[in-house]
KEDOTI-971105 format. One line per 2 residues: number of its first residue (from 1); for each residue y, z, x of C-alpha. Coordinates in steps of 0.05 Angstrom, whole numbers, plus 5000, padded with zeros to 4 digits. Layout:
KEDOTI-971105
NUM> Y,Z,X | ...
//
This chain:
KEDOTI-971105
1> 5000,5000,5000 | 5068,4979,5027
3> 5115,5036,5044 | 5175,5042,4997
5> 5242,5060,5029 | 5299,5094,4992
7> 5372,5079,5003 | 5383,5134,5056
9> 5322,5111,5095 | 5347,5039,5095
11> 5415,5062,5120 | 5382,5103,5175
13> 5338,5044,5194 | 5398,4998,5198
15> 5434,5047,5243 | 5374,5055,5288
17> 5364,4980,5292 | 5436,4973,5317
19> 5423,5026,5369 | 5361,4991,5394
21> 5395,4923,5397 | 5455,4952,5434
23> 5409,4986,5484 | 5369,4923,5495
25> 5434,4886,5510 | 5452,4940,5562
27> 5383,4934,5594 | 5388,4858,5598
29> 5456,4862,5633 | 5429,4906,5688
31> 5381,4886,5743 | 5315,4914,5719
33> 5351,4961,5671 | 5365,5034,5684
35> 5314,5090,5683 | 5358,5127,5634
37> 5361,5067,5588 | 5285,5061,5585
39> 5279,5136,5571 | 5328,5127,5513
41> 5290,5065,5490 | 5226,5107,5488
43> 5262,5157,5443 | 5287,5103,5395
45> 5220,5067,5392 | 5186,5133,5376
47> 5231,5139,5315 | 5218,5067,5295
49> 5143,5077,5297 | 5145,5145,5263
51> 5188,5121,5206 | 5155,5053,5201
53> 5223,5020,5201 | 5193,4957,5231
55> 5169,4940,5160 | 5242,4934,5138
57> 5256,4885,5194 | 5204,4834,5174
59> 5147,4852,5222 | 5075,4855,5199
61> 5057,4910,5250 | 5089,4955,5300
63> 5053,4916,5354 | 5088,4852,5331
65> 5155,4888,5334 | 5140,4913,5405
67> 5123,4842,5425 | 5193,4820,5404
69> 5224,4877,5444 | 5181,4859,5504
71> 5208,4788,5505 | 5280,4814,5506
73> 5273,4863,5563 | 5220,4825,5603
75> 5172,4884,5604 | 5098,4887,5588
77> 5071,4919,5525 | 5038,4972,5568
79> 5104,4992,5598 | 5138,4997,5531
81> 5081,5037,5501 | 5086,5081,5563
83> 5159,5095,5547 | 5138,5116,5476
85> 5082,5160,5502 | 5129,5196,5549
87> 5180,5207,5493 | 5127,5233,5446
89> 5102,5283,5498 | 5170,5308,5522
91> 5215,5304,5461 | 5189,5369,5430
93> 5197,5404,5496 | 5263,5380,5527
95> 5300,5346,5469 | 5328,5276,5462
97> 5391,5285,5503 | 5356,5316,5563
99> 5301,5263,5562 | 5353,5207,5562
101> 5391,5239,5619 | 5331,5249,5665
103> 5307,5177,5659 | 5238,5147,5652
105> 5213,5157,5723 | 5227,5231,5726
107> 5204,5241,5654 | 5137,5209,5674
109> 5127,5260,5729 | 5140,5317,5679
111> 5092,5286,5630 | 5036,5280,5681
113> 5046,5353,5702 | 5043,5377,5630
115> 4980,5336,5616 | 4947,5364,5679
117> 4965,5437,5668 | 4979,5443,5593
119> 5043,5481,5610 | 5115,5465,5592
121> 5166,5456,5649 | 5214,5512,5663
123> 5288,5506,5645 | 5304,5502,5719
125> 5257,5442,5728 | 5287,5406,5668
127> 5357,5417,5697 | 5334,5388,5763
129> 5303,5328,5728 | 5369,5314,5693
131> 5408,5318,5758 | 5425,5247,5781
133> 5428,5270,5854 | 5356,5294,5852
135> 5309,5237,5870 | 5239,5227,5841
137> 5206,5249,5906 | 5245,5314,5907
139> 5228,5327,5834 | 5155,5315,5848
141> 5157,5367,5903 | 5190,5417,5856
143> 5138,5402,5802 | 5081,5412,5852
145> 5112,5478,5873 | 5122,5504,5801
147> 5055,5482,5774 | 5018,5495,5839
149> 4991,5425,5837 | 4952,5402,5897
151> 4925,5333,5912 | 4850,5343,5918
153> 4847,5288,5971 | 4893,5328,6017
155> 4878,5390,6058 | 4922,5450,6070
157> 4973,5488,6028 | 5037,5460,5998
159> 5097,5475,6043 | 5164,5472,6009
161> 5208,5454,6068 | 5272,5470,6030
163> 5340,5436,6040 | 5404,5443,6078
165> 5475,5416,6080 | 5491,5354,6121
167> 5554,5316,6138 | 5551,5241,6125
169> 5542,5228,6200 | 5486,5279,6206
171> 5450,5250,6145 | 5456,5180,6174
173> 5429,5203,6241 | 5368,5235,6209
175> 5357,5175,6163 | 5359,5128,6223
177> 5309,5172,6260 | 5263,5172,6200
179> 5266,5097,6195 | 5247,5091,6269
181> 5189,5138,6257 | 5166,5097,6198
183> 5165,5032,6239 | 5135,5060,6303
185> 5064,5035,6314 | 5022,5051,6275
187> 5071,5035,6219 | 5073,5084,6161
189> 5055,5043,6099 | 5103,5046,6040
191> 5044,5048,5992 | 5031,5120,6013
193> 5059,5174,5966 | 5129,5195,5987
195> 5109,5266,6006 | 5054,5239,6052
197> 5104,5193,6086 | 5152,5252,6097
199> 5095,5294,6126 | 5076,5239,6175
201> 5148,5230,6197 | 5157,5304,6209
203> 5092,5307,6249 | 5115,5249,6291
205> 5181,5285,6306 | 5143,5348,6324
207> 5091,5313,6368 | 5144,5274,6405
209> 5185,5336,6420 | 5124,5377,6440
211> 5098,5322,6486 | 5166,5318,6520
213> 5186,5392,6525 | 5123,5432,6508
215> 5101,5442,6580 | 5171,5461,6603
217> 5178,5511,6546 | 5112,5544,6565
219> 5139,5554,6635 | 5206,5580,6608
221> 5242,5520,6638 | 5261,5483,6574
//
């Protein structure tokens, strides 16, 4: 039986449709779209599916509607359904505004942690996820620390190295040194998880310094 919509529902559907169209236009204007836009899109599509508004717009199924969206943003169905899945998991926990602010990549990391542990993220973790200056790799480290998540393929205990203040010149110097470490034979492959790359870089720094000054330090001559 076809769903019947009242006047208020039709008005809400029209408003939501305009929001989706406007957001799709924003995404198309930007190279690959923004992570925050795709998080917002996930929120809107969750509402479209839940309310079955796609019926009002002439689509025979939600899948057919998603196909029309996919063509506009040049994304696969799996990616769009992934946005919806993230929104469905996190919306009850963090709310629409926070989810849109943190973006799809960070939201995905929170979703994976919740699925793995069954626990909601702390308020502090949500604030960090919303912070534009906090990168995905940094958030993943914070998630691992809060949830005590350990990669079963890796040995040892998680070490939260912490952070510190840097001037622009100091940051550039460290960044340049890290890039040299990445490219030194054997090259550190970019396919490795970010935290594993950072570990290898730090070990290379430590080994180079120890090999140069270790013996002198043992003699008290360094």
